[in-house]
C-alpha positions as CSV (number, residue, x, y, z in Angstrom):
1,Q,22.3,14.9,14.1
2,M,24.7,12.8,15.9
3,S,23.6,10.3,18.5
4,A,25.5,9.8,21.8
5,Q,27.2,6.9,20.2
6,G,28.7,9.1,17.5
7,S,27.1,7.4,14.5
8,A,24.9,9.4,12.1
9,P,21.5,7.8,12.0
10,L,20.4,6.2,8.7
11,H,17.0,8.2,8.7
12,S,19.0,11.4,8.6
13,E,20.6,10.4,5.4
14,M,17.4,9.5,3.9
15,L,15.8,12.8,4.9
16,A,18.7,14.8,3.5
17,K,18.4,13.1,0.1
18,I,14.6,13.6,0.1
19,S,15.2,17.4,1.2
20,C,17.8,17.8,-1.6
21,L,15.3,16.4,-4.2
22,A,12.6,18.7,-2.9
23,L,14.9,21.7,-2.9
24,V,16.1,21.1,-6.6
25,G,12.5,20.6,-7.7
26,S,11.5,23.8,-6.0
27,A,14.4,25.8,-7.5
28,A,13.4,24.4,-11.0
29,A,9.8,25.5,-10.5
30,F,11.0,29.1,-9.9
31,T,13.4,29.6,-12.8
32,A,12.9,32.9,-14.6
33,P,11.1,32.5,-17.9
34,T,13.0,33.0,-21.1
35,M,11.7,34.2,-24.4
36,P,10.4,31.4,-26.6
37,L,12.2,30.9,-29.9
38,R,9.0,30.0,-31.8
39,S,5.4,29.9,-30.8
40,G,5.2,26.3,-29.6
41,A,8.2,26.7,-27.3
42,S,6.1,28.8,-24.8
43,T,3.8,25.8,-24.2
44,M,6.6,23.5,-23.7
45,Q,8.4,25.9,-21.3
46,M,5.3,26.3,-19.2
47,S,4.8,22.4,-19.2
48,A,8.4,22.0,-17.9
49,Q,7.8,24.6,-15.2
50,G,4.5,22.8,-14.4
51,N,6.4,19.4,-14.1
52,A,9.0,21.2,-11.8
53,V,6.2,22.3,-9.5
54,K,4.9,18.7,-9.4
55,V,8.4,17.4,-8.7
56,A,8.8,20.0,-5.8
57,A,5.4,19.1,-4.3
58,A,6.1,15.4,-4.4
59,G,9.5,15.8,-2.8
60,A,8.0,18.0,-0.1
61,A,5.2,15.4,0.4
62,L,7.8,12.6,0.9
63,L,9.8,14.7,3.3
64,V,6.7,15.3,5.4
65,A,5.6,11.7,5.1
66,A,9.0,10.1,5.9
67,P,8.7,7.7,8.6
68,A,10.2,8.5,12.0
69,F,13.3,6.4,12.9
70,A,12.8,3.3,14.9
71,A,14.0,3.6,18.4
72,D,17.0,1.4,19.4
73,S,16.6,0.1,22.9
74,G,20.3,-1.2,22.8
75,A,21.5,2.3,22.4
76,G,18.9,3.4,24.9
77,E,20.4,1.1,27.6
78,K,23.7,2.8,27.2
79,I,22.2,6.3,27.5
80,F,20.0,5.2,30.4
81,T,23.1,3.8,32.2
82,A,25.0,7.0,31.8
83,N,22.2,9.5,32.6
84,C,19.3,7.7,34.5
85,A,20.7,4.8,36.5
86,A,21.9,7.0,39.3
87,C,18.1,7.3,40.3
88,H,16.5,4.4,38.2
89,A,19.0,1.5,38.6
90,G,17.2,-1.7,37.9
91,G,14.0,0.1,37.2
92,K,13.7,1.4,40.8
93,N,13.4,5.0,41.9
94,S,15.7,6.2,44.7
95,V,14.0,9.6,45.1
96,V,10.2,8.5,45.0
97,P,10.3,4.8,45.8
98,D,6.7,4.0,44.6
99,H,7.3,5.8,41.3
100,T,9.4,3.0,39.8
101,L,9.8,2.1,36.1
102,E,7.9,-1.1,36.7
103,K,4.9,-1.5,34.2
104,D,2.3,-1.1,37.0
105,A,3.9,2.1,38.3
106,I,4.3,3.6,34.8
107,E,0.7,2.9,34.1
108,K,-0.6,4.4,37.4
109,F,1.8,7.5,37.6
110,L,3.1,8.5,34.2
111,T,1.0,11.1,32.4
112,G,0.0,9.5,29.1
113,G,0.3,5.9,30.3
114,F,2.6,3.0,29.4
115,N,4.1,3.9,26.0
116,E,7.2,5.2,24.6
117,K,5.8,8.7,23.7
118,A,4.8,9.3,27.4
119,V,8.2,8.1,28.6
120,A,10.0,10.4,26.1
121,T,7.9,13.4,27.2
122,Q,8.7,12.8,30.8
123,V,12.5,12.5,30.0
124,T,12.4,15.5,27.8
125,N,10.4,17.8,30.1
126,G,11.1,16.3,33.6
127,K,8.4,16.4,36.3
128,G,8.5,16.8,40.1
129,A,11.9,15.7,41.3
130,M,13.0,14.4,37.9
131,P,15.1,16.9,35.9
132,A,14.5,17.5,32.2
133,F,16.9,16.0,29.7
134,G,15.6,17.8,26.6
135,G,18.5,20.3,26.7
136,R,21.1,17.5,27.4
137,L,20.1,14.6,25.2
138,S,19.0,14.6,21.6
139,D,15.5,13.6,20.6
140,E,16.9,10.4,19.2
141,D,18.8,9.5,22.4
142,I,15.5,10.3,24.4
143,A,13.5,8.1,22.0
144,N,16.1,5.3,22.5
145,V,15.9,5.6,26.2
146,A,12.1,5.5,26.1
147,A,12.2,2.3,24.0
148,Y,14.7,0.7,26.5
149,V,12.5,1.6,29.5
150,I,9.3,0.2,28.0
151,E,11.1,-2.9,26.8
152,S,12.8,-3.4,30.1
153,S,9.4,-2.8,32.0
154,E,7.7,-5.3,29.8
155,E,10.3,-7.9,30.6
156,G,10.2,-7.1,34.5
157,W,13.7,-5.5,34.5
């Protein structure tokens, strides 16, 4: 997935490699059995298939356990400026003045409290007068905006 800045995120490349390994391992696990040439070959073939299953399982486990990308507040600032600043310039709120992006207001009014996940949920789904950006911005862009909002709020805008 491309971000708004046009660069492919590093985590996507890592996940693609892990996915490829898991896919190759799974394909090897499901190869059709062949006739053994001698009596000991059957055991060796079953052992190879068992190892392929283990490789596929390990690859799938790595895929599931891969860490989420770290949000980039610098990129978030650019996205915020382009999409949010019309109502939230300088951490203010031009529509509902007491619902600012100041830390105290976020703690008081934001469902989920003062954290990036809660901000990302609000940006994704919208609420009240705030529109949803889930269909307009990528998950990565929203995470970057959330990081920027939390960081800016902690610094006092």
